[in-house]
C-alpha positions in Angstrom: 93.7 94.8 125.2 94.3 95.0 121.5 92.1 93.6 118.8 94.4 92.1 116.1 92.7 92.0 112.7 95.8 91.2 110.5 98.5 88.8 111.5 101.3 88.0 109.0 104.0 85.6 109.8 107.0 85.0 107.5 105.2 85.6 104.2 107.3 85.0 101.1 106.4 85.0 97.4 108.6 83.8 94.7 108.3 83.6 90.9 110.3 81.5 88.5 110.0 81.3 84.8 109.5 77.8 83.3 107.4 76.5 86.1 103.7 76.7 87.0 102.9 79.6 89.3 100.0 79.3 91.7 97.1 81.7 90.9 95.1 82.6 87.9 96.4 82.2 84.3 96.1 86.0 83.9 98.3 86.5 87.0 100.9 84.0 85.9 101.2 85.6 82.5 101.4 89.1 83.9 104.1 88.2 86.5 106.1 86.3 83.9 106.0 89.3 81.5 106.9 91.7 84.3 109.9 89.5 85.3 111.0 89.3 81.7 110.8 93.0 81.3 112.6 93.9 84.6 115.4 91.3 84.6 118.7 91.0 82.8 119.4 87.9 80.7 121.6 86.3 83.4 118.7 86.5 85.9 116.1 84.7 83.7 116.9 81.3 85.1 116.9 82.5 88.7 114.2 82.4 91.3 112.8 85.9 91.9 111.6 86.6 95.5 109.0 89.5 95.4 108.6 89.0 99.2 111.0 87.4 101.7 110.0 86.5 105.3 107.7 89.5 105.9 106.1 89.6 109.3 103.8 92.2 111.0 100.4 92.6 112.6 97.8 95.3 112.5 95.2 96.1 115.2 91.7 97.3 114.6 91.4 100.9 113.6 95.0 101.4 112.6 96.0 103.1 109.4 99.3 101.6 108.2 101.3 103.1 105.4 103.4 100.7 103.3 106.4 102.6 102.0 109.2 101.6 99.6 110.6 102.1 96.1 109.0 100.6 93.0 109.8 96.9 93.0 110.2 96.7 96.8 107.2 94.3 97.1 104.4 96.6 98.2 101.9 95.7 95.5 102.7 92.0 95.9 102.1 92.2 99.6 98.7 93.8 99.1 97.8 91.1 96.5 98.7 88.4 99.0 96.6 90.1 101.7 93.7 90.4 99.3 93.9 86.8 98.4 94.5 87.7 94.7 97.6 85.5 94.8 98.8 82.8 97.2 102.1 83.2 99.1 104.9 80.7 98.5 105.3 80.3 102.2 104.1 81.8 105.5 100.9 82.3 107.3 98.2 85.0 107.1 95.2 85.5 109.5 92.6 88.1 108.6 89.7 88.8 110.9 87.1 90.6 108.9 85.9 91.4 105.3 88.6 92.8 103.0 87.9 95.4 100.3 90.8 96.0 97.9 91.5 98.9 95.6 94.8 97.8 94.0 94.8 99.0 90.4 92.4 100.5 87.9 89.8 97.8 87.0 90.4 95.4 89.8 87.1 93.9 90.9 85.0 95.4 88.1 83.3 93.6 85.2 83.9 95.7 82.1 80.6 94.8 80.4 78.5 95.7 83.5 77.3 99.2 84.3 78.6 101.2 87.2 75.4 100.5 89.1 75.7 96.8 88.4 79.3 96.7 89.5 78.4 98.3 92.8 76.0 95.4 93.5 78.6 92.9 92.3 81.3 94.2 94.6 78.9 94.4 97.5 77.9 90.8 96.9 81.5 89.7 96.9 81.9 91.4 100.3 79.0 89.3 101.5 76.5 92.2 101.8 72.8 91.8 101.1 71.0 93.7 98.4 69.2 95.7 101.1 72.5 96.7 102.7 73.9 97.8 99.3 70.8 99.7 98.5 71.2 101.7 101.7 74.6 102.9 100.6 73.9 103.2 96.8 73.1 106.9 96.5 75.9 107.9 98.8 78.4 105.9 96.7 77.1 107.4 93.4 77.2 110.9 94.8 80.8 110.5 96.2 82.1 109.1 92.9 80.8 112.0 90.9 79.9 109.7 87.9 76.1 109.8 88.4 75.6 110.8 84.7 77.3 107.6 83.6 76.2 105.2 86.4 74.1 103.1 84.0 76.9 103.0 81.3 79.1 100.0 81.0 82.4 100.7 82.9 84.4 99.7 79.8 83.5 103.2 78.5 84.8 105.0 81.6 88.0 107.0 81.7 90.7 105.8 84.1 89.7 108.6 86.4 86.0 107.7 86.4 87.0 104.1 87.1 89.0 105.0 90.1 86.5 107.4 91.6 83.7 104.8 91.4 86.0 102.0 92.6 87.2 104.0 95.6 83.6 105.0 96.5 82.5 101.4 96.5 85.4 100.2 98.5 85.1 103.0 101.2 81.3 103.0 101.6 80.4 99.3 101.7 81.9 99.0 105.2 84.6 96.3 105.0 86.5 95.7 108.2 89.8 96.0 106.3 90.4 98.4 103.4 93.5 97.8 101.3 94.5 100.6 98.9 97.4 100.7 96.5 98.7 103.8 94.6 95.5 104.2 92.5 94.6 107.6 93.9 97.3 109.1 91.7 94.9 108.8 88.8 92.4 111.2 90.3 92.6 115.0 90.3 93.8 117.0 93.3 90.3 117.7 94.7 89.3 114.0 94.5 92.6 112.9 96.2 91.8 115.3 99.0 88.2 114.0 99.2 89.6 110.4 99.3 92.0 111.2 102.1 89.2 112.8 104.1 87.1 109.7 103.6 89.9 107.3 104.7 90.2 109.4 107.8 86.5 108.9 108.5 86.8 105.2 107.8 89.6 104.9 110.3 87.8 106.9 113.0 84.9 104.4 112.5 87.1 101.6 113.8 88.0 100.1 110.5 91.5 99.2 109.4 93.4 100.6 106.4 96.6 99.5 104.7 97.7 102.3 102.4 100.5 102.1 99.7 101.6 105.5 98.4 104.6 107.3 97.0 103.1 110.5 98.3 104.9 110.9 101.6 102.7 113.9 102.5 99.6 111.7 102.3 101.3 108.9 104.3 102.3 111.4 107.0 98.8 113.0 107.1 96.8 109.8 107.2 98.8 107.0 108.8 99.3 106.1 112.4 102.2 103.7 111.6 104.4 102.8 108.6 106.3 99.8 107.3 109.3 100.2 105.0 109.9 97.5 102.4 113.2 97.1 100.6 113.8 94.4 98.0 110.9 92.3 99.3 111.9 92.5 103.0 110.5 94.5 105.9 113.3 96.8 107.0 111.5 99.2 109.4 108.1 99.1 111.3 107.0 102.0 113.5 106.8 105.8 113.7 105.7 107.4 110.4 108.0 110.4 110.5 111.1 108.3 111.3 110.4 105.9 108.5 109.7 108.7 106.0 112.9 110.5 107.0 114.9 107.2 106.5 113.2 106.6 103.1 113.9 110.2 101.8 117.6 110.0 103.0 118.0 106.7 101.2 116.8 108.4 98.0 119.4 111.1 98.4 122.1 108.6 99.1 121.2 106.6 95.9 121.6 109.6 93.7 125.2 110.0 95.0 126.2 106.7 93.4 127.5 107.0 89.8 124.9 105.7 87.3 127.4 103.3 85.8 127.8 101.6 89.2 124.1 101.3 90.1 123.1 97.7 90.9 119.4 98.4 91.5 118.6 98.8 87.8 115.9 96.8 85.9 115.5 95.8 82.3 117.1 93.4 79.8 120.5 95.1 80.2 121.2 95.1 76.4 121.6 98.9 76.3 122.4 100.7 79.5 122.7 104.3 80.8 126.3 105.3 81.5 125.9 108.8 82.9 123.5 111.8 83.2 124.8 115.3 83.3 122.9 118.6 84.0 124.4 121.5 81.9 123.7 125.2 82.4 123.7 126.2 78.7 124.4 129.8 79.6 128.0 129.0 80.3 128.2 125.3 79.3 129.1 124.2 82.8 128.0 120.9 84.4 125.9 121.7 87.5 123.9 120.0 90.3 122.1 123.3 91.2 120.5 125.7 88.8 118.3 128.8 89.0 114.7 128.4 88.0 114.1 129.8 84.6 117.6 129.0 83.3 118.2 127.1 80.1 119.0 123.5 81.0 120.4 120.7 79.0 120.4 117.1 80.2 123.0 114.9 78.6 122.5 111.2 78.7 125.3 108.7 77.8 124.2 105.2 76.8 126.1 102.1 75.7 125.2 98.8 74.1 126.2 95.7 76.0 125.1 93.1 73.5 122.4 94.0 71.0 122.7 91.7 68.0 124.8 92.1 64.9 123.1 95.3 63.6 125.2 98.4 63.7 122.3 100.7 64.6 119.3 100.7 66.9 116.1 100.9 64.9 114.3 103.0 67.7 115.4 104.5 70.9 113.1 106.0 73.6 114.5 107.7 76.7 112.3 109.1 79.5 112.6 110.9 82.8 109.9 111.0 85.4 110.5 113.9 87.7 109.4 113.8 91.4 109.7 116.4 94.1 111.2 115.9 97.6 108.0 114.4 98.9 108.0 111.9 96.0 105.1 113.6 94.3 105.1 113.3 90.6 105.7 116.6 88.8 106.3 116.0 85.1 107.7 113.6 82.5 110.3 114.2 79.8 110.3 111.7 76.9 111.7 112.1 73.4 108.9 110.0 71.8 106.0 111.5 73.7 107.2 115.0 72.9 107.4 114.2 69.2 111.1 113.8 68.8 111.4 110.1 67.8 114.9 108.6 67.5 115.2 106.1 64.6 118.4 104.4 63.2 120.7 105.7 65.9 124.1 104.5 67.1 124.2 101.6 69.6 126.2 103.8 71.9 126.2 107.6 72.2 124.8 110.7 73.9 121.3 112.0 73.9 120.6 115.6 74.8 117.3 117.0 76.2 117.1 120.8 76.2 114.7 122.6 78.5 114.4 126.4 77.9 113.3 128.5 80.9 113.3 125.6 83.3 109.8 125.9 85.0 110.5 123.9 88.2 109.9 125.7 91.5 112.5 125.9 94.2 113.7 122.6 95.8 115.2 119.2 95.1 113.9 117.1 92.2 114.6 113.4 91.6 114.7 111.8 88.2 113.7 108.2 87.4 115.2 107.3 84.1 114.1 104.6 81.6 115.2 103.4 78.2 113.4 101.4 75.5 115.5 100.2 72.6 114.0 98.4 69.6 110.8 97.9 71.6 112.5 96.3 74.6 112.8 97.9 78.1 116.6 97.7 78.5 117.3 99.9 81.5 115.4 101.6 84.3 116.8 103.3 87.4 114.7 104.9 90.2 116.2 108.0 91.8 119.0 108.0 89.3 120.0 111.6 89.8 118.9 114.8 91.6 118.7 118.5 90.6 118.5 121.3 93.1 116.5 124.3 91.7 117.3 127.7 93.2 114.9 130.7 93.4 114.6 133.3 90.7 112.4 136.1 89.4 110.8 133.7 87.0 108.0 136.0 85.8 110.2 139.1 85.8 108.0 140.7 88.5 111.0 142.3 90.3 111.1 139.9 93.2 112.4 136.3 93.5 109.9 133.5 93.9 110.7 131.3 97.0 107.6 129.1 97.2 108.3 126.1 99.4 105.6 124.1 97.6 107.3 122.3 94.8 105.8 122.0 91.3 106.1 123.8 88.0 105.7 127.4 86.9 103.2 127.9 84.0 103.9 130.5 81.3 100.9 132.8 81.4 99.4 136.1 80.1 96.8 138.2 81.8 94.4 140.9 80.6 91.4 142.7 82.0 88.1 143.6 80.2 
């Protein structure tokens, strides 16, 4: 006989500008800004459904991965489950205390010290001071911030914040642990430590809902997965099957011409038209290139309707690069790399040149984004894909064929 701890029936959540949204003022403003930023002008009067008739249940001790692209509704679902926001319709039954780790800073009071926040979070979970004290040293030791535990958390770095927040959530023994993609802030050792702790939590009979873009972590940790697409639950079941479907969908999306993509976000005033990868050795457009080659990325953009000015005051274009397991590898951005564009044509072509391409062997997916005159005008996830082939990157007389994807680092060695 199963012991159901989460039962969700037909949960929906909608947002609409110009009306009062249930929840806190902070949440209302944040959601309104996000909708403004991610929507075209023609959408501003429409109702936006972040979730639409989502139903599933979770038994005690299950570790369930929530998978989907950005904007699929994953974070909204966890906020509804954590009672941070109310659903528009539907029913939720939770049997047990819920600890949530949704984003940096959630649940912490900036003016209080790390130690004080541990007691605050424990009290919110309904624990006595004695119970919290029994876990205190273990929490502090796990977090690795013992030197700063009596410092107000407003002075913490984002990494320190997340380490302490995770330590609190995992050690204060809630029946249900809800974790969003916050572990990306920590370093590799801490992420490994967190995954190990979540495995221990699950073996102890507690339930975990885990949102992550890291498919390797989902496959390693989760016993079941749920795929969300555009606010709806599309698949629910075997982890490997759902991950394979998700990765295939990414590849299929990159085959669609950028000009024809309908899943873009932003104001729509200035749009991406095309992205081309050019091997600058011979000037040929490619979809595969040898690691270490000189690569140029050409980005065509066009203005839809951007006022009467003949020029854009500022233009910022960025690429976030992910490997085949959806792990973040690097970012390319003209502004961040100190190549600001000012007073540029409203339509044109931008070129990003990368000498000695340092990507290891494998497929890499590019999320593209554009900010024109301070407004987010276009954003497309998995916009294009580049296949990187093996090479003798370090001129060591043999090709490097590492199956682990990442970047090569230029390096010099000596011995004393």
